[in-house]
Structure formats: structure tokens, C-alpha cells
C-alpha positions in Angstrom: 0.2 -21.1 36.7 3.1 -19.5 34.7 3.0 -18.7 31.0 5.2 -21.6 30.2 3.2 -24.1 32.3 0.0 -23.0 30.6 1.5 -23.7 27.2 2.9 -27.1 28.2 -0.5 -28.0 29.6 -2.3 -27.8 26.3 -6.0 -28.7 26.9 -6.5 -28.1 30.6 -7.0 -31.0 33.0 -9.8 -29.0 34.7 -12.7 -27.4 32.9 -11.9 -23.6 32.9 -14.3 -20.9 33.9 -16.1 -19.0 31.2 -14.1 -15.7 30.8 -15.5 -12.2 30.9 -14.8 -10.6 27.5 -13.6 -7.0 27.3 -16.4 -5.0 25.6 -13.8 -2.6 24.1 -12.2 -5.3 22.0 -13.2 -5.4 18.3 -15.4 -8.4 17.6 -16.0 -10.4 14.4 -19.5 -10.0 13.0 -22.0 -12.8 13.4 -21.8 -15.2 10.5 -24.9 -16.1 8.7 -27.0 -19.2 9.5 -25.9 -21.8 7.0 -26.1 -25.1 8.7 -29.2 -27.3 9.0 -30.0 -29.3 12.1 -28.0 -32.5 11.1 -25.0 -30.3 10.1 -25.2 -28.5 13.4 -25.0 -31.8 15.2 -21.9 -32.7 13.0 -20.3 -29.3 13.9 -20.8 -30.1 17.6 -19.4 -33.6 17.2 -16.4 -32.0 15.5 -15.8 -29.5 18.3 -16.3 -31.9 21.1 -13.7 -34.4 19.9 -11.0 -32.1 21.3 -12.3 -32.8 24.9 -12.9 -35.7 27.3 -16.3 -37.2 27.3 -17.0 -36.1 30.9 -17.2 -32.5 29.6 -19.4 -33.1 26.6 -22.7 -32.4 28.2 -21.6 -29.0 29.5 -19.7 -28.0 26.4 -22.3 -29.3 23.9 -24.9 -26.8 25.2 -22.3 -24.0 25.4 -21.0 -24.7 21.9 -24.5 -24.8 20.4 -25.2 -21.5 21.9 -22.0 -20.1 20.3 -22.9 -21.6 17.0 -26.4 -20.0 17.1 -25.2 -16.7 18.4 -22.1 -16.2 16.3 -22.4 -18.6 13.5 -19.1 -20.3 14.6 -17.8 -22.3 17.6 -14.8 -20.3 19.0 -14.6 -22.1 22.4 -14.1 -18.9 24.3 -13.9 -20.9 27.6 -10.5 -22.2 26.5 -8.9 -18.8 25.8 -5.5 -18.7 27.6 -5.2 -16.7 30.8 -1.8 -15.3 29.9 -1.4 -12.2 27.7 -0.9 -13.1 24.1 2.0 -11.1 22.6 5.4 -11.7 21.0 7.8 -12.5 23.8 11.5 -13.0 23.5 12.6 -16.4 22.1 14.1 -17.6 25.3 10.8 -17.1 27.2 9.0 -19.9 25.3 9.3 -23.4 26.6 10.6 -26.0 24.3 13.3 -28.2 22.8 13.7 -26.4 19.5 14.5 -22.8 18.8 12.8 -23.1 15.5 9.6 -24.2 17.2 10.0 -21.4 19.7 10.2 -18.9 16.9 6.9 -20.2 15.4 5.2 -19.8 18.8 6.5 -16.2 18.9 5.0 -15.5 15.5 1.7 -17.1 16.3 1.3 -15.0 19.4 2.2 -11.9 17.5 -0.6 -12.6 15.0 -3.1 -12.8 18.0 -1.8 -9.8 20.0 -4.7 -7.5 20.7 -2.7 -4.6 19.3 -2.2 -6.5 16.1 -5.2 -8.7 15.5 -8.5 -7.4 14.0 -10.8 -9.7 16.0 -8.5 -11.3 18.6 -11.2 -13.2 20.5 -12.2 -14.9 17.3 -8.6 -15.6 16.4 -8.9 -13.4 13.3 -5.8 -11.4 12.4 -7.1 -9.3 9.5 -9.4 -9.1 6.4 -12.5 -9.8 8.4 -12.0 -13.6 8.2 -8.2 -14.2 8.1 -7.8 -16.7 10.9 -4.8 -18.2 12.7 -7.0 -21.0 14.1 -10.7 -21.9 14.0 -11.0 -22.2 17.8 -9.0 -21.9 21.1 -8.6 -25.7 21.5 -6.5 -25.7 18.3 -4.4 -22.8 19.6 -3.7 -24.7 22.9 -2.8 -28.0 21.2 -0.6 -26.3 18.6 1.4 -24.4 21.2 1.8 -27.5 23.3 3.0 -29.5 20.3 5.5 -26.8 19.4 6.8 -26.8 23.0 7.3 -30.5 23.0 8.7 -31.1 19.5 12.4 -31.6 18.6 14.3 -30.7 15.4 13.6 -34.2 14.1 9.8 -33.8 14.0 7.4 -31.8 11.8 4.0 -30.5 13.0 1.3 -30.9 10.3 -1.4 -28.2 10.3 -4.7 -28.7 8.5 -6.6 -25.3 8.3 -5.8 -24.5 12.0 -6.1 -28.1 13.2 -2.8 -29.6 14.5 -2.9 -33.1 12.9 0.1 -34.0 15.0 3.9 -34.4 15.2 5.5 -36.7 12.6 9.1 -37.9 12.4 11.2 -36.0 9.9 14.7 -34.7 9.8 16.6 -31.6 10.9 16.6 -30.3 7.3 12.8 -30.6 7.0 10.4 -27.8 7.9 9.3 -27.8 11.5 5.7 -26.9 10.5 3.8 -27.4 7.3 0.6 -25.4 7.1 -2.3 -25.6 4.6 -5.4 -23.5 4.8 -8.7 -23.8 2.9 -7.3 -26.3 0.4 -10.7 -27.4 -1.1 -11.7 -29.6 -4.0 -12.1 -27.0 -6.8 -15.9 -27.4 -7.1 -16.3 -26.7 -3.4 -14.5 -23.4 -3.3 -17.4 -20.9 -3.6 -18.0 -18.3 -0.9 -20.9 -20.2 0.7 -18.7 -23.3 0.8 -16.3 -21.4 3.1 -19.3 -20.4 5.3 -20.5 -24.0 5.5 -17.2 -25.9 6.0 -15.8 -23.3 8.3 -19.0 -23.5 10.4 -18.6 -27.3 10.5 -15.1 -26.7 11.9 -13.2 -28.5 9.1 -11.5 -25.6 7.2 -10.6 -22.0 7.5 -9.6 -18.9 5.6 -6.0 -18.2 6.4 -5.8 -15.0 4.3 -2.2 -14.6 3.3 -0.1 -14.1 6.5 -2.7 -14.7 9.2 -2.9 -18.5 8.9 0.8 -18.7 8.1 2.0 -16.8 11.2 3.8 -14.1 9.3 1.7 -11.0 9.9 3.6 -8.1 11.4 0.7 -5.6 11.9 -0.2 -2.9 9.4 3.5 -2.2 8.8 3.5 -5.3 6.7 1.5 -3.5 4.0 2.7 0.1 4.7 5.8 -0.3 2.6 4.0 -1.7 -0.4 1.2 0.8 0.0 3.8 3.6 0.2 5.4 2.4 -3.0 2.0 2.2 -4.7 0.8 5.6 -3.6 4.2 7.2 -4.3 4.2 5.9 -7.9 0.6 6.8 -8.4 1.4 10.3 -7.3 4.4 10.4 -9.7 2.0 9.7 -12.5 0.2 12.9 -11.5 3.3 14.9 -10.7 6.6 13.5 -12.1 8.6 16.3 -10.4 7.9 14.7 -7.0 6.1 17.7 -5.5 3.0 16.1 -4.1 1.9 19.0 -1.9 -1.9 19.2 -1.9 -2.5 16.0 -3.8 -5.6 14.2 -2.5 -5.9 10.4 -2.1 -9.3 8.9 -1.3 -9.9 5.3 -0.3 -11.6 3.2 2.4 -10.9 0.6 5.1 -8.9 1.0 8.3 -8.8 -2.7 9.3 -5.8 -5.0 9.7 -4.3 -4.4 6.2 -6.2 -1.4 4.9 -5.2 0.5 8.1 -1.8 1.1 6.5 -3.2 3.5 3.8 -3.3 6.8 5.8 0.2 6.1 7.2 1.5 5.4 3.7 -0.1 8.5 2.2 1.4 10.6 4.9 4.9 9.1 4.3 4.5 9.8 0.6 3.5 13.4 1.4 -0.2 13.5 0.3 -3.5 14.6 1.9 -5.6 11.5 2.4 -9.2 10.5 3.3 -9.9 6.9 4.4 -13.5 6.0 5.1 -14.3 3.4 7.8 -17.7 2.4 9.2 -16.4 0.7 12.3 -15.7 3.3 15.0 -13.4 0.9 17.0 -11.2 0.4 13.9 -11.0 4.1 13.1 -10.1 5.2 16.7 -7.6 2.3 17.1 -5.7 3.6 14.1 -5.8 7.1 15.5 -4.5 5.9 18.9 -1.6 4.1 17.1 -0.7 7.3 15.2 -1.7 5.9 11.8 -4.3 8.5 11.2 -4.3 12.2 12.2 -8.0 13.2 12.4 -11.3 11.4 12.7 -14.4 13.1 11.4 -17.9 11.9 11.3 -19.7 14.7 9.3 -19.2 15.0 5.6 -19.5 18.8 5.6 -16.8 19.1 8.2 -14.6 16.6 6.2 -15.0 18.7 3.0 -14.0 21.9 4.8 -11.0 20.5 6.5 -9.7 18.6 3.4 -10.0 21.8 1.4 -8.0 23.7 4.0 -5.3 21.0 4.1 -5.0 21.0 0.4 -4.7 24.7 0.0 -2.2 25.0 2.8 -0.2 22.0 1.7 -0.8 20.2 5.0 0.2 16.6 4.9 -2.8 15.4 6.9 -4.5 12.0 7.0 -8.2 12.1 7.7 -10.4 9.2 8.7 -14.1 9.6 7.8 -16.3 7.7 10.2 -18.9 6.7 7.7 -19.4 5.1 4.3 -17.0 5.6 1.4 -19.9 6.2 -1.0 -20.8 9.3 1.0 -17.2 10.6 0.4 -17.1 10.0 -3.4 -20.6 11.5 -3.8 -20.2 14.3 -1.4 -16.8 15.4 -2.9 -18.3 15.4 -6.4 -21.3 17.6 -5.3 -18.8 20.0 -3.5 -16.6 20.2 -6.6 -13.5 18.7 -4.8 -11.1 17.1 -7.2 -9.8 13.7 -6.1 -6.3 13.2 -7.6 -5.9 9.5 -6.8 -8.5 7.0 -5.7 -8.8 3.4 -4.6 -10.6 1.1 -2.2 -9.4 -1.5 0.3 -12.5 -2.8 2.0 -12.5 -6.6 2.4 -14.5 -7.2 -0.8 -13.0 -10.7 -1.0 -15.7 -11.3 1.8 -18.5 -8.9 0.7 -21.4 -10.4 2.5 -19.9 -11.3 5.8 -18.5 -8.0 7.1 -16.0 -7.2 4.3 -18.1 -4.4 2.8 -20.9 -2.3 4.4 -23.7 -0.8 2.3 -24.3 2.9 2.2 -27.4 4.1 4.1 -26.9 1.7 7.1 -24.9 2.2 10.3 -22.5 -0.4 11.4 -24.7 -2.2 13.9 -27.8 -2.2 11.6 -25.7 -3.7 8.8 -24.3 -6.4 11.0 -27.8 -7.4 12.2 -29.1 -7.6 8.6 -26.1 -9.6 7.5 -27.0 -12.4 9.9 -30.8 -12.1 9.9 -31.4 -11.7 6.2 -28.4 -12.6 4.1 -30.1 -12.2 0.7 -31.4 -8.8 1.6 -28.0 -7.8 2.8 -26.4 -9.1 -0.4 -28.8 -6.9 -2.5 -27.9 -3.9 -0.3 -24.2 -4.5 -0.9 -24.7 -4.8 -4.7 -26.8 -1.6 -4.8 -24.1 0.2 -2.8 -21.4 -1.0 -5.2 -23.4 0.3 -8.1 -23.6 3.7 -6.5 -19.9 3.5 -5.4 -18.8 2.8 -9.0 -21.0 5.5 -10.5 -19.5 8.1 -8.2 -16.0 7.0 -9.0 -16.8 7.3 -12.7 -17.8 10.9 -12.3 -14.5 11.7 -10.7 -12.4 9.8 -13.2 -14.1 11.7 -16.0 -12.6 14.8 -14.3 -9.1 13.4 -14.2 -9.0 11.2 -11.1 -6.6 8.2 -11.4 -8.4 5.2 -9.9 -6.9 1.8 -9.4 -8.2 -1.5 -8.0 -6.2 -2.2 -4.9 -6.4 -6.0 -5.3 -9.3 -6.3 -2.8 -11.8 -7.6 -5.5 -13.5 -4.3 -5.9 -13.8 -4.5 -9.7 -14.7 -8.2 -9.5 -17.6 -7.7 -7.1 -18.7 -4.4 -8.6 -18.9 -6.1 -12.0 -20.9 -9.0 -10.4 -23.2 -6.3 -9.0 -23.9 -4.9 -12.4 -21.9 -1.7 -11.8 -20.6 0.4 -14.7 -17.0 -0.8 -14.5 -16.5 -2.3 -18.0 -15.2 -0.7 -21.2 -18.0 -2.3 -23.3 -21.7 -2.2 -22.9 -23.6 -4.4 -20.3 -22.4 -6.5 -17.4 -19.1 -8.0 -18.3 -18.8 -6.1 -21.6 -15.2 -5.8 -22.5 -12.3 -5.2 -20.0 -12.4 -3.4 -16.7 -12.3 0.4 -17.0 -9.6 0.6 -14.3 -6.3 -1.2 -13.8 -5.2 -3.3 -11.0 -2.4 -1.6 -9.1 -0.3 -4.6 -10.0 -0.9 -4.0 -13.7 0.1 -0.3 -13.6 2.6 -0.2 -10.7 3.7 -3.1 -8.6 4.0 -5.7 -11.5 6.1 -3.7 -14.0 8.0 -1.7 -11.4 8.7 -4.3 -8.7 7.6 -7.9 -9.3 9.0 -8.2 -12.8 12.4 -7.0 -11.4 12.2 -9.4 -8.5 11.4 -6.8 -5.8 8.9 -7.8 -3.2 8.0 -7.6 0.5 10.9 -9.1 2.4 10.3 -9.2 6.2 12.3 -9.9 9.4 11.4 -10.1 13.1 14.0 -9.7 15.9 13.2 -12.6 18.3 14.9 -10.9 21.2 12.1 -8.3 21.3 14.7 -5.6 21.8 14.2 -2.3 19.8 18.0 -1.9 19.7 18.2 -5.2 17.7 15.7 -3.8 15.2 17.8 -0.6 15.0 20.9 -2.6 14.2 19.1 -4.7 11.5 17.9 -1.5 9.9 21.5 -0.2 9.8 22.7 -3.5 8.4 20.0 -3.5 5.7 20.8 0.2 4.8 24.5 -0.6 4.4 23.7 -3.5 2.1 21.3 -1.5 0.0 23.8 1.4 -0.3 26.5 -1.1 -1.5 24.0 -2.6 -4.0 23.0 0.9 -5.2 26.6 1.7 -6.0 27.0 -1.5 -8.1 23.5 -1.9 -9.6 22.5 -1.5 -13.3 20.5 1.6 -14.0 17.2 -0.2 -14.4 16.9 -1.2 -10.7 18.5 1.9 -9.1 15.1 3.6 -8.5 13.8 0.6 -6.5 17.0 0.4 -4.5 16.9 4.2 -3.8 13.3 4.1 -2.6 14.0 1.2 -0.3 17.2 2.7 1.1 15.2 5.8 1.9 12.4 3.7 3.4 14.6 1.8 5.8 16.5 4.9 6.9 13.2 6.6 7.8 11.5 3.5 9.3 12.1 4.2 12.9 11.1 7.8 12.6 7.8 6.8 11.1 7.0 4.6 14.1 5.9 1.5 12.2 6.2 -1.1 14.9 3.0 -2.6 16.3 3.6 -5.8 18.2 6.9 -7.6 17.4 10.1 -5.8 16.6 9.7 -6.3 12.9 10.6 -4.6 9.6 9.7 -4.9 6.0 11.3 -3.6 2.8 11.1 -4.5 -0.8 14.2 -6.4 -2.0 15.1 -8.7 -4.9 16.8 -12.1 -4.5 20.3 -10.6 -4.3 19.2 -8.0 -1.8 17.4 -10.6 0.4 20.3 -13.0 0.4 22.9 -10.3 1.1 20.8 -8.7 3.9 20.0 -12.1 5.5 23.6 -13.2 5.3 24.7 -10.0 7.1 22.1 -10.7 9.7 23.3 -14.2 10.3 26.9 -13.0 10.6 25.8 -10.4 13.2 23.9 -13.2 15.1 27.0 -15.4 15.0 29.1 -12.6 16.5 26.5 -12.1 19.3 25.7 -8.5 18.1 22.0 -9.3 17.8 19.7 -12.2 18.7 18.2 -14.7 16.3 16.0 -13.3 13.5 13.0 -14.7 11.7 12.9 -14.1 8.0 9.7 -14.1 6.0 7.7 -12.2 3.5 4.1 -11.3 2.5 2.6 -13.9 0.2 1.8 -10.8 -2.0 5.2 -11.2 -3.7 7.0 -12.1 -6.9 6.5 -15.8 -6.7 4.2 -16.5 -3.7 0.8 -16.0 -5.2 -1.2 -16.9 -8.3 -4.0 -14.3 -8.3 -5.5 -13.2 -11.7 -7.0 -10.0 -10.3 -4.0 -9.0 -8.3 -0.4 -10.5 -8.1 -0.5 -12.1 -11.6 -2.8 -9.6 -13.2 0.1 -8.3 -15.3 0.7 -11.7 -16.9 -0.9 -11.7 -20.3 -0.2 -15.1 -21.8 -3.4 -16.6 -20.5 -1.7 -18.4 -17.6 -2.9 -15.9 -14.9 -5.6 -18.4 -13.9 -3.2 -21.2 -13.3 -1.7 -21.9 -9.8 1.5 -23.9 -10.6 3.8 -21.1 -9.4 2.4 -20.8 -5.9 2.4 -24.5 -5.4 5.9 -25.0 -6.6 7.0 -22.1 -4.4 5.6 -23.8 -1.3 7.2 -27.2 -2.2 10.5 -25.7 -3.3 10.9 -23.6 -0.1 10.2 -26.8 2.0 13.2 -28.7 0.7 15.5 -25.8 0.4 15.6 -25.0 4.1 12.4 -23.1 5.3 11.6 -23.4 9.0 7.9 -23.5 8.1 5.9 -23.3 4.9 2.3 -22.6 4.1 -0.2 -23.0 1.2 -3.5 -21.3 1.2 -6.7 -21.0 -0.9 -7.9 -17.4 -0.7 -6.2 -14.3 0.5 -6.8 -10.7 -0.4 -9.1 -11.2 -3.3 -11.2 -14.1 -2.0 -11.9 -17.7 -1.4 -11.6 -19.6 -4.7 -9.9 -16.7 -6.4 -6.3 -17.2 -5.5 -3.7 -19.7 -4.3 -0.8 -18.4 -2.3 2.2 -19.8 -0.5 4.5 -18.5 2.2 7.5 -19.4 4.4 9.3 -18.5 7.7 13.0 -19.1 8.3 14.9 -18.8 11.6 18.4 -17.4 11.4 20.5 -18.6 14.4 24.0 -17.6 13.3 24.9 -21.1 12.2 26.7 -22.2 9.0 23.6 -24.3 8.2 21.5 -21.1 8.2 23.9 -19.5 5.8 23.5 -22.4 3.4 19.7 -22.6 3.7 19.1 -18.8 3.3 21.1 -18.7 0.1 19.4 -21.7 -1.4 15.8 -20.9 -0.4 15.8 -17.2 -1.0 17.3 -17.5 -4.4 14.5 -20.0 -5.4 11.8 -18.2 -3.6 12.2 -15.1 -5.9 13.5 -16.6 -9.1 10.7 -19.2 -9.4 8.4 -16.2 -10.0 10.8 -14.4 -12.3 11.1 -17.5 -14.4 7.4 -17.7 -14.8 7.0 -14.0 -15.6 9.9 -14.3 -18.1 8.0 -17.2 -19.8 4.9 -14.9 -20.0 7.1 -12.5 -22.0 7.2 -9.7 -19.4 10.2 -7.6 -20.7 11.6 -6.6 -17.3 11.4 -10.2 -16.1 13.2 -11.4 -19.2 16.2 -9.2 -18.4 16.1 -10.0 -14.7 16.3 -13.7 -15.3 19.2 -13.2 -17.7 21.1 -11.4 -14.9 20.2 -14.2 -12.4 21.5 -16.9 -14.8 24.8 -15.0 -15.2 25.1 -14.7 -11.4 24.3 -18.4 -10.8 25.7 -20.9 -13.4 23.5 -23.7 -12.0 20.4 -21.8 -13.1 19.1 -22.5 -16.6 15.6 -21.2 -17.4 13.5 -21.8 -20.5 13.2 -18.5 -22.3 10.5 -17.5 -24.8 11.1 -16.7 -28.4 9.2 -13.5 -29.3 6.8 -13.5 -32.2 6.4 -10.6 -34.7 2.9 -9.1 -34.0 2.7 -8.1 -37.7 3.0 -11.8 -38.6 0.1 -12.7 -36.3 -2.1 -9.7 -37.3 -1.6 -10.7 -41.0 -3.2 -14.1 -40.4 -6.4 -12.5 -39.1 -6.9 -9.7 -41.6 
């Protein structure tokens, strides 16, 4: 059976054989036992409804075994035989190029080189899933291969609800993930309802089919680390500066690469050997060390000699912070990017346990594991505090580190006691990304060359560089630093070997930059110089996400806990021309802590694509600028004024500023 035939088949007509799984592939941890007997029966009913009754007796026993062994029903038997990877657009069966583009992006998310736990359909973050099970994958791919440009596929948390009549201007796919009634959005609610097979955690770009491997976060991480380093050394000489952090998974794996691009020495701790060595094989980390004494010695040598080396420590991050303090090693910049949005199900591993021991305790004794995590977080924070008292700049990297450390009773508050005062340390959005990027409209713009040809990616890099250079020549002084950094980034991108999986690129651009770059791509496609291109972005952007501890942490008018912006972003993109749109609960900082929206758009060289990209990209960015402007963020206020001058149809409500002395006088 060919690749195309397998997709068109959907659920097979014959019961497939149980596959032999490759032991070298990184696997998701066992989820804790959370369903009672009646709920397990319901989970089986839910799973079996994908299949004919004749198979139920066989599959019921098999699925119950999966549920008991892994805490979820993944339906391994129905994994496709073909290799999952991003092929060229023309290789996918179908009646719609837009649908083919979505198939390409889905397969890229599940590519073994890209996905964190590919057998469990998890792309990154420990639980960021594309689908809940393999039946959903098969049905979705079949629907996409069958649909026309006058249908829309509706996706409920990985489940393809079906094809519905729509119009050519409607999105081809509308995705929601984890959209819960608010009172049922606690961490254990995810465990329960995901085990039942009725919802999933889509992270940001996993369940919206827009993940492009660790490159997707490398650029933002490089900007963050670069600007953190500039706080230490404004002259730009970063030789010997040390950055310490943790996590080498799907997103956090970008950290050592970013630190190397920025010119720092870095140490990234990782407890999972497969994750650490995978990053080394991909060239994203230079050296893997499993002894703290050896790490200390080599880091000191690298610092003294100005060697731009990235180290992975195969062990717990707490050991690094404590060991470096005892050895008198100064850490210049510190953070953490473990998946603390998911602290008790594989997102954070407590110090004093090896990887397998922790995984076993996580499943067998969840409460004991939770206490071990909290004890570790208290030690973790205490060690960080010792370093910051000696001048280390530490920032929360939007992974819920401060949130969970605070819940654990760690010393992370300015006042006395748990929850006393504000957090001691800023979110990186508060200090760096918010005021320097988001408030000016700069965020993570992405594109994927659907031909799969590296030469197409080279050409798009050149097009983007040309546009950025033109903009730099014309731009006001306040945004020239961002344009300069991004111009340098795209010129160096190929040399830094960022591609894993699809031929994709990311750079930070504002609305004008995105529109001008996308328009130039569409013109090149029209001339036959490159193949069709998929546009997208990370949800971690100017407008895409309402997240009070990350994306909207630098909004201070009290609205950081509202989610109007992300929802309007999703809806507005849908009727302005997006090929697909997504809305998720959770992502980055945790289930119930954030709402985020995303999009994908296929450029095919048509005049319709020209119109859609201008309308949608302008809205996609300026929705967030308008909100940040209303929150009285100074840079956003000036940015929205420029946008209104450029587009006469735009008229935004602007705030009147209040004299602080007037307010202070009322409370004296």
C-alpha cells in the first residue's frame, strides 16, 4: 500500500497487526491512575466508537491494557506504516492545496526528529499533543485528503468532528484544544478528561500544527539571552558570560543553541538521557557531561579561555545551582525551562532521583511524587537566591517556575511568607520581550516551504533579508534595533543549521514586516521562483495569547487575567483569510493558566492570497497592539499611532493618561 493509499483509507478495513516499537524512541511517562472503574468503562466506550463492532472484543482488552499501563489509550495498533515526515505538497493526495498544506504541517509535528514523544502523538512540553490517539490521526488525514475548498473540517481537541459545508473564503480547518468550562480547568481535570478521551492539551503549536522543531523558539530565545547579556555587558562583548538553565525537550532544547549564537558559555541540565543526546546529535549542544565535578572544571576552562561552548549536564538542575555555589562559580544569567506547566506528570523531576525512579514514583504514588517536586522546588529557589545575592540576573522563562515554586512554599516573594508581596524575579516578558518586542508589534513570524527544497528556503531567506534591509533604511529610530537584530538573524540562519524537519524559518517581525515579506513571497510564487509557502507564527506573540505570567505579564491595568484578546484574535483571523485557525486552553504555563490562538495560511501566488495576507496579518498583530495601547504601555501607544497613520480605516480607542500625583494625593 502506498503512502497516498494509506491516507485515503482512514481506519483500515482489516485489523492491523500490533507494531513493534523502537526502544530508542523517547516515550511519554506513564500518566497517573485517575479513573475509577465506571470511568474506565466510559473511556473504553469512547475509544471503541471509532471502530466496527466486530473488533470491539479484541480492542477492548487491548485498550484496557494500554489504559492501565500508560494511563491513556493511544491505539498503537493503528499507527501508520508509512514514515511520518513533511513531504512536498504535491505528494499528498487531495482536492485542495490548502488541505494538503495542513497534512504537511501535521506530519511535520509528528516527525520523529521533531516530536518529543512521537508514539504518543506528543510534540513538545511533555503533554502537548497533536491528537489523543492514532484513530484520530487517520480520520483527520483522510478527511483532509477528501475535502474541497468549500468545506471546513471541525476539530474538537484532536477529534475530527467532520466536514461541514462552508465557502472558499472560510478556514479549511477550525481547531480547538482543551476548551473547558472554567471550573473544570484544574490540572487533575486535564488528567481525568484526557484519560477519558474527550479533551487534550494542545500546548501552543502542537495541537495547531504549526510547530517547526526547536528552531521555533531559538530566535525568541536568542533575542532573550542576547538582551539579558546586554544588561550585564552593554558593550556587546559577551566572552566568558555564563548562562545556566534546564530542559532539553522540544522547546527548551533551543536554549544551548541560542546561547551559542549569542556568544555565551551555557549549561543546560536535563534528566532524560535520550533528550540530551538527541540535542547533541542534532548539533544543538556541544558537550554532554554527567559528573558535576567535571562540569565545574570544564565550565571554568571555557569561561577563562572565552570558549563559546554549550554544555548539557545529564542530571538535575538543582545540583548545578548548588554545586556552582559551593565551587564559587559566578553565574551571570540564569533561568529555567522545565515543563513546570505540567509539574507532576513529567514536566519537572525532583532532585535526588534518577529519571526512571522518578517516572515510577510519578505513576505509583502521585502524592508522594508531588511532595518530592515541591521539596525540590524549595531547594531550587534557595540555591538561585544565593546566586542572585552575588549578582546573577535570574528571570522566569514563562514556564510557570515562579508560580509553582510559590505554590511549593519556596522563597520567591518580596514579602514574608508564601505569597507575600510580588515575585522576586521578573518574567522575561516583563523585562525583555514585552517592552522590547511585543509592545512594538514584533513577534515570531514563521514560514514553511512546502516544496521541501532547501533552495526554496534559501530564496525566502534572501527575500526576507532584502525586505528587512529596506525597512531598516526607512524605519524610525525606535524600531531600528529590532530590525537590525532580525536582519542579522536571517542572514546567519543557514550557517547556524536551524532546520529540523520541514524547510522552515522564523524571525521576529512587526505587522508591516510580515505583510511586506509575505507579499514578496507570494510574488515569487506567482513567478514560479519558489513553491507555495505556509505562513504562521508561534502563539507566543503580540496578540495570540492571554497569559498573566508570560505573554501579558507586562500589562499592568489589571486586565492580564482576561482572555478577550486571544479569542478575538482567533475569530478575526478566521474571517480575514486564514487557512486554519486554532484556540487552546493551556500552553507554556499550564492548563487553566492561559488562552492562546493561532493560525496557518497558505500562499499560492494568487491575487486572493495577496488580499488575505494583507487583511489578516494586519489584524493579527494590531489587535494586540491596540490592547497593549489601552493598557497604557508607552511603546504600544506610539506603535498604534503609526499603524493608524498607515491605515486610515484603523481607528483605535486611546487612553487618557492620569497624573499620578493626583491619584497619590487622594490616598495620603
